[in-house]
C-alpha positions as CSV (number, residue, x, y, z in Angstrom):
1,M,87.3,62.3,95.2
2,G,87.4,59.8,98.0
3,K,88.3,60.8,101.5
4,K,91.5,59.6,102.9
5,G,92.7,59.8,106.5
6,A,95.9,61.6,107.5
7,A,98.5,59.6,109.4
8,P,99.8,61.1,112.7
9,G,102.8,63.3,112.1
10,R,102.3,63.4,108.4
11,K,103.1,66.7,106.7
12,V,101.6,67.9,103.4
13,F,103.8,69.9,101.1
14,A,101.8,72.1,98.7
15,V,104.2,73.0,95.9
16,D,104.0,75.3,93.0
17,I,105.6,74.2,89.7
18,D,106.7,77.1,87.4
19,G,109.4,79.2,89.0
20,T,109.5,76.9,92.0
21,I,110.7,73.5,90.8
22,T,111.6,74.6,87.3
23,E,115.0,75.8,86.5
24,N,114.4,77.9,83.4
25,G,111.7,79.9,81.7
26,G,110.9,77.0,79.4
27,G,109.6,74.8,82.3
28,R,112.4,72.4,82.6
29,I,112.1,70.5,85.9
30,H,114.9,70.9,88.5
31,L,115.7,67.2,89.0
32,G,117.3,67.7,92.4
33,A,114.2,69.5,93.7
34,L,111.9,66.7,92.4
35,S,114.2,64.0,93.8
36,A,114.0,65.7,97.2
37,L,110.2,65.9,97.1
38,R,110.0,62.3,96.1
39,R,112.2,61.4,99.1
40,L,109.7,63.2,101.4
41,E,106.9,61.1,99.9
42,E,108.9,57.9,100.6
43,C,109.0,59.0,104.2
44,G,105.2,59.0,104.4
45,H,104.6,62.7,103.7
46,A,102.4,64.0,101.0
47,V,103.5,66.2,98.1
48,I,100.7,68.0,96.2
49,F,101.5,70.1,93.1
50,V,99.4,73.3,93.2
51,T,99.9,75.1,89.9
52,G,98.7,77.5,87.3
53,R,99.2,74.9,84.7
54,S,96.6,72.3,83.8
55,S,95.8,69.9,86.7
56,V,96.4,67.1,84.2
57,E,100.0,68.3,83.7
58,G,100.4,68.4,87.5
59,F,98.9,64.9,87.9
60,I,101.2,63.5,85.2
61,L,104.2,65.1,86.8
62,S,103.2,63.4,90.1
63,V,102.9,60.0,88.5
64,F,106.3,60.2,86.9
65,G,107.9,62.1,89.7
66,G,106.8,59.6,92.4
67,T,104.7,62.2,94.5
68,T,101.1,62.0,95.7
69,N,98.8,61.5,92.8
70,I,96.7,64.5,93.3
71,A,97.2,67.9,91.6
72,V,95.4,71.3,91.9
73,G,95.6,73.1,88.6
74,E,94.3,76.1,86.8
75,N,95.1,78.3,89.7
76,G,92.7,76.3,91.9
77,G,89.9,75.8,89.3
78,C,90.4,72.1,88.9
79,I,91.6,69.1,91.0
80,T,92.7,65.9,89.3
81,D,93.3,62.7,91.3
82,G,93.1,60.1,88.5
83,P,93.3,59.8,84.7
84,D,89.5,60.5,84.4
85,S,88.8,62.0,87.9
86,H,88.5,65.7,87.9
87,T,86.8,68.1,90.4
88,L,85.8,71.3,88.7
89,I,85.6,74.4,90.9
90,G,85.6,77.2,88.4
91,D,83.2,77.9,85.4
92,R,85.0,78.2,82.1
93,A,82.0,79.8,80.3
94,E,82.2,82.7,82.7
95,C,85.9,83.1,82.0
96,E,85.4,83.0,78.3
97,A,82.8,85.7,78.5
98,A,85.3,87.8,80.4
99,F,87.9,87.2,77.7
100,D,85.5,88.3,75.0
101,A,85.0,91.6,76.9
102,I,88.7,92.1,77.4
103,R,89.6,91.6,73.7
104,Q,86.9,94.0,72.6
105,E,88.9,96.8,74.3
106,I,92.4,95.4,74.2
107,P,93.3,94.2,70.8
108,D,96.6,92.8,72.1
109,A,94.8,90.3,74.3
110,R,95.2,86.8,73.0
111,Q,95.0,83.3,74.5
112,K,98.2,81.4,75.3
113,P,98.8,78.0,73.7
114,V,98.5,75.8,76.8
115,F,97.2,72.3,77.6
116,P,93.4,72.3,77.4
117,R,91.7,74.1,80.4
118,M,88.5,73.0,81.9
119,T,87.7,76.0,84.2
120,E,89.8,79.0,83.1
121,V,91.2,81.0,80.2
122,V,94.9,81.7,79.9
123,L,96.3,84.7,78.1
124,E,99.7,85.8,76.9
125,R,101.3,88.6,79.0
126,T,101.1,91.1,76.1
127,F,99.3,93.9,77.9
128,E,98.9,95.4,81.4
129,V,96.8,93.1,83.6
130,D,95.4,96.0,85.5
131,R,94.0,97.5,82.4
132,A,92.0,94.3,81.7
133,A,90.9,94.2,85.3
134,R,89.4,97.7,84.9
135,V,87.6,96.5,81.8
136,L,85.8,93.8,83.8
137,E,85.1,96.1,86.7
138,R,83.5,98.7,84.4
139,R,81.3,96.0,82.7
140,G,80.3,94.6,86.1
141,M,81.9,91.1,85.4
142,S,83.0,89.2,88.5
143,A,85.7,87.0,86.9
144,R,89.1,87.7,88.3
145,L,92.5,88.1,86.7
146,S,95.8,87.0,88.1
147,D,99.5,87.1,86.9
148,S,101.6,83.9,87.5
149,Q,104.6,85.7,85.7
150,Y,104.3,83.1,83.0
151,A,100.7,84.0,81.9
152,Y,97.6,85.9,82.9
153,H,94.7,83.7,84.2
154,I,91.1,84.5,84.0
155,N,89.3,82.5,86.8
156,S,85.8,82.4,88.3
157,P,85.2,84.5,91.5
158,G,86.4,82.8,94.6
159,V,88.8,80.5,92.7
160,D,92.5,80.7,93.6
161,K,95.1,78.2,94.7
162,G,94.1,78.5,98.3
163,A,90.5,77.6,97.6
164,G,91.5,74.7,95.4
165,F,94.0,73.3,97.9
166,R,91.5,73.7,100.8
167,R,89.4,71.0,99.0
168,V,92.4,68.6,99.0
169,A,93.2,69.4,102.7
170,E,89.6,68.4,103.6
171,M,90.0,65.2,101.5
172,L,93.2,64.3,103.3
173,S,91.8,65.3,106.7
174,V,94.9,67.5,107.3
175,S,95.0,70.6,109.4
176,R,96.6,73.9,108.4
177,D,99.4,73.4,110.9
178,D,100.6,70.4,109.0
179,V,100.7,72.1,105.6
180,I,104.0,73.5,104.2
181,A,103.5,75.7,101.0
182,I,106.2,76.6,98.6
183,G,105.9,79.1,95.8
184,D,107.2,82.2,94.0
185,S,104.4,84.3,92.6
186,A,101.4,86.4,93.6
187,T,99.1,83.4,92.7
188,D,100.8,81.5,95.5
189,V,99.8,84.0,98.3
190,P,96.3,82.5,98.7
191,L,98.0,79.1,99.1
192,F,100.4,80.5,101.7
193,R,97.3,81.5,103.8
194,E,96.2,77.8,103.9
195,A,99.5,76.7,105.4
196,G,101.1,76.7,108.8
197,T,104.5,77.3,107.1
198,S,104.8,79.1,103.9
199,I,108.1,79.5,101.9
200,A,108.8,82.2,99.3
201,L,111.7,81.6,97.1
202,A,114.4,84.2,96.4
203,N,113.0,84.8,92.9
204,A,109.6,85.9,94.3
205,S,108.7,89.6,94.5
206,D,109.0,91.5,97.7
207,G,105.2,91.5,98.1
208,V,105.1,87.7,97.9
209,K,108.0,87.4,100.3
210,A,106.2,89.6,102.8
211,E,103.3,87.1,102.9
212,A,105.6,84.0,103.7
213,T,106.9,82.8,107.0
214,I,110.3,81.8,105.4
215,T,112.2,83.3,102.5
216,T,115.1,81.4,100.9
217,T,118.3,82.9,99.7
218,S,118.3,80.8,96.5
219,G,115.7,80.8,93.8
220,A,113.6,78.2,92.0
221,G,114.7,74.5,92.5
222,D,117.8,75.5,94.4
223,G,115.6,77.4,96.8
224,V,113.4,74.4,97.3
225,L,116.4,72.3,98.3
226,E,117.5,75.0,100.6
227,A,114.1,75.1,102.3
228,L,113.8,71.4,102.7
229,D,117.3,71.1,104.0
230,S,116.4,73.7,106.6
231,L,113.0,72.4,107.5
232,A,113.4,68.7,107.2
233,P,117.0,67.4,107.1
234,G,116.0,64.3,109.1
235,M,113.2,63.4,106.6
236,L,115.5,63.7,103.7
237,S,118.5,61.8,105.2
238,V,116.2,58.9,106.4
239,A,114.6,58.8,103.0
240,G,118.0,58.8,101.3
241,R,119.1,55.7,103.4
242,R,115.9,53.9,102.3
243,R,116.6,54.3,98.5
């Protein structure tokens, strides 16, 4: 990834996808939220998708959605900033070994059909995630498990959304104070810690809300609109006049 300088006054919005800018469990994008994020981009701010999905999915959404063409995917394990430009942070082989160990003791454990992953293994939510974590601990395996509410993710140690986004912040030369993170699940908490302002949506758990600086009264895409209207009404109104 090439390094890019940050313009004075520029904000970087680090935005989760599922449960944040989607409006149903099937992953349908909330078009109003996406439009608002695009207007922020038109005003000179950056909008980076930080997701548990494939970074390629996040990158494609950025291309068609009109946001910054950088995506952090696989819960921080991979960064994509071009059709053939990927920065791998995690180690898929390590995650596959962890999955083999889990399914030896938990027959219900199975992989979830998803876009191909480069650094992680994604599982269906068919068992208790804490049970699998105990399997790995007992076997002395350092891979980590997380629950995005849509799937379980096996990632390399040290890999999470915060670590992945930190690489992007360095690339953009942006400080923590200029980052605004928006999310809804426990996997977004490490991202919140990389941001000067963090926003938990109403559909987040109480534990996630406790980690955020702001909590919305609306969930998912409507919550994103609520947050942006509160934080940046000037940005959105100016952008709207430019369209």
